[in-house]
C-alpha positions as a Python dict, from the first residue, in 0.01 Angstrom:
ca = {
    (1, 'X'): (0, 0, 0),
    (2, 'X'): (343, 73, 188),
    (3, 'X'): (389, 371, 380),
    (4, 'X'): (735, 515, 468),
    (5, 'X'): (816, 705, 748),
    (6, 'X'): (1088, 986, 716),
    (7, 'X'): (1343, 971, 989),
    (8, 'X'): (1287, 1172, 1289),
    (9, 'X'): (1524, 1486, 1316),
    (10, 'X'): (1612, 1667, 1596),
    (11, 'X'): (1513, 2013, 1590),
    (12, 'X'): (1742, 2264, 1784),
    (13, 'X'): (1575, 2485, 2068),
    (14, 'X'): (1625, 2842, 1937),
    (15, 'X'): (1578, 2994, 2278),
    (16, 'X'): (1894, 2868, 2429),
    (17, 'X'): (2108, 2990, 2125),
    (18, 'X'): (2274, 3325, 2096),
    (19, 'X'): (2123, 3516, 1819),
    (20, 'X'): (2322, 3485, 1495),
    (21, 'X'): (2616, 3732, 1464),
    (22, 'X'): (2600, 3959, 1156),
    (23, 'X'): (2836, 3865, 890),
    (24, 'X'): (3120, 4133, 855),
    (25, 'X'): (3049, 4328, 522),
    (26, 'X'): (3271, 4258, 234),
    (27, 'X'): (3281, 4619, 89),
    (28, 'X'): (3412, 4892, 316),
    (29, 'X'): (3196, 5248, 203),
    (30, 'X'): (3391, 5562, 223),
    (31, 'X'): (3148, 5694, 467),
    (32, 'X'): (3246, 5410, 738),
    (33, 'X'): (3407, 5534, 1060),
    (34, 'X'): (3775, 5444, 1108),
    (35, 'X'): (3873, 5259, 1417),
    (36, 'X'): (4024, 5579, 1554),
    (37, 'X'): (3713, 5772, 1491),
    (38, 'X'): (3504, 5486, 1662),
    (39, 'X'): (3698, 5493, 1953),
    (40, 'X'): (3615, 5888, 2009),
    (41, 'X'): (3246, 5820, 1932),
    (42, 'X'): (3181, 5492, 2129),
    (43, 'X'): (3174, 5657, 2453),
    (44, 'X'): (2929, 5922, 2340),
    (45, 'X'): (2659, 5671, 2248),
    (46, 'X'): (2398, 5647, 2502),
    (47, 'X'): (2353, 5302, 2672),
    (48, 'X'): (2074, 5086, 2584),
    (49, 'X'): (1750, 5143, 2801),
    (50, 'X'): (1701, 4994, 3130),
    (51, 'X'): (1482, 4684, 3152),
    (52, 'X'): (1474, 4616, 2760),
    (53, 'X'): (1621, 4351, 2573),
    (54, 'X'): (1999, 4326, 2477),
    (55, 'X'): (2068, 4544, 2180),
    (56, 'X'): (2070, 4322, 1858),
    (57, 'X'): (2240, 4561, 1648),
    (58, 'X'): (2589, 4664, 1624),
    (59, 'X'): (2610, 5016, 1706),
    (60, 'X'): (2926, 5095, 1467),
    (61, 'X'): (2694, 4953, 1190),
    (62, 'X'): (2436, 5210, 1284),
    (63, 'X'): (2693, 5505, 1297),
    (64, 'X'): (2818, 5381, 967),
    (65, 'X'): (2467, 5400, 836),
    (66, 'X'): (2389, 5739, 972),
    (67, 'X'): (2718, 5866, 831),
    (68, 'X'): (2614, 5721, 490),
    (69, 'X'): (2308, 5890, 472),
    (70, 'X'): (2465, 6226, 596),
    (71, 'X'): (2771, 6215, 357),
    (72, 'X'): (2584, 6112, 53),
    (73, 'X'): (2276, 6268, 92),
    (74, 'X'): (2069, 5978, -27),
    (75, 'X'): (1713, 5877, 73),
    (76, 'X'): (1665, 5647, 357),
    (77, 'X'): (1503, 5380, 132),
    (78, 'X'): (1855, 5369, -66),
    (79, 'X'): (2077, 5284, 233),
    (80, 'X'): (2301, 4961, 128),
    (81, 'X'): (2160, 4647, 225),
    (82, 'X'): (2451, 4534, 412),
    (83, 'X'): (2391, 4799, 679),
    (84, 'X'): (2136, 4767, 950),
    (85, 'X'): (1742, 4809, 841),
    (86, 'X'): (1674, 5161, 710),
    (87, 'X'): (1429, 5194, 989),
    (88, 'X'): (1675, 5100, 1264),
    (89, 'X'): (1924, 5336, 1146),
    (90, 'X'): (1653, 5636, 1070),
    (91, 'X'): (1496, 5545, 1436),
    (92, 'X'): (1890, 5618, 1602),
    (93, 'X'): (1919, 5898, 1381),
    (94, 'X'): (1593, 6088, 1495),
    (95, 'X'): (1664, 5973, 1875),
    (96, 'X'): (2034, 6116, 1851),
    (97, 'X'): (1927, 6435, 1696),
    (98, 'X'): (1656, 6493, 1963),
    (99, 'X'): (1881, 6405, 2250),
    (100, 'X'): (2189, 6582, 2123),
    (101, 'X'): (2412, 6291, 2054),
    (102, 'X'): (2480, 6364, 1703),
    (103, 'X'): (2587, 6722, 1799),
    (104, 'X'): (2840, 6556, 2053),
    (105, 'X'): (2961, 6296, 1804),
    (106, 'X'): (3005, 6600, 1552),
    (107, 'X'): (3191, 6833, 1809),
    (108, 'X'): (3406, 6554, 1936),
    (109, 'X'): (3531, 6454, 1564),
    (110, 'X'): (3581, 6835, 1479),
    (111, 'X'): (3790, 6890, 1769),
    (112, 'X'): (4002, 6599, 1681),
    (113, 'X'): (4000, 6686, 1308),
    (114, 'X'): (4148, 7016, 1397),
    (115, 'X'): (4394, 6871, 1644),
    (116, 'X'): (4544, 6655, 1379),
    (117, 'X'): (4564, 6960, 1138),
    (118, 'X'): (4787, 7130, 1418),
    (119, 'X'): (4510, 7397, 1466),
    (120, 'X'): (4342, 7502, 1777),
    (121, 'X'): (4026, 7302, 1907),
    (122, 'X'): (3802, 7641, 1831),
    (123, 'X'): (3878, 7868, 1567),
    (124, 'X'): (3977, 8209, 1666),
    (125, 'X'): (3929, 8439, 1356),
    (126, 'X'): (3641, 8530, 1157),
    (127, 'X'): (3630, 8684, 807),
    (128, 'X'): (3396, 8931, 702),
    (129, 'X'): (3432, 9054, 327),
    (130, 'X'): (3348, 9407, 268),
    (131, 'X'): (3062, 9310, 10),
    (132, 'X'): (2860, 9173, 284),
    (133, 'X'): (2905, 9463, 528),
    (134, 'X'): (2801, 9689, 250),
    (135, 'X'): (2481, 9519, 176),
    (136, 'X'): (2424, 9478, 528),
    (137, 'X'): (2438, 9881, 545),
    (138, 'X'): (2211, 9951, 284),
    (139, 'X'): (1940, 9693, 408),
    (140, 'X'): (1690, 9774, 668),
    (141, 'X'): (1364, 9973, 671),
    (142, 'X'): (1417, 10146, 320),
    (143, 'X'): (1435, 9810, 132),
    (144, 'X'): (1106, 9731, 342),
    (145, 'X'): (941, 10064, 223),
    (146, 'X'): (1053, 9985, -148),
    (147, 'X'): (878, 9664, -134),
    (148, 'X'): (563, 9808, 11),
    (149, 'X'): (562, 10071, -278),
    (150, 'X'): (583, 9817, -563),
    (151, 'X'): (303, 9604, -427),
    (152, 'X'): (65, 9889, -449),
}
């Protein structure tokens, strides 16, 4: 009986290597942030927590994932597979909603959008149509009493 020994292969030490970089996505989504938008958003994203490991996710892709969910209204489980995992995108969405980062991003992009349209950063006019004023005048305590009378 003859035994054959397999050639010994050297196994690389994965601890010494940098984590693999994500491949760029092949298809751009309509909800992806542009380079100009990213230049405004990037400074608003909080830095990684001190004492933890390095971020292993591309923050621009996380923002793209959040923008995809917000623009399409899709459920979290239907985020495209070439974006970061849905749990990662959802975790950042919840964190940024809680700490006000999403509001800061919205405000920064809103102001930039109004400037590009050659308008003031904040609107100065308010429109109230006559129908909403009439219905507000008719409401109040009389409507409440009618509801109580019908319930009896």
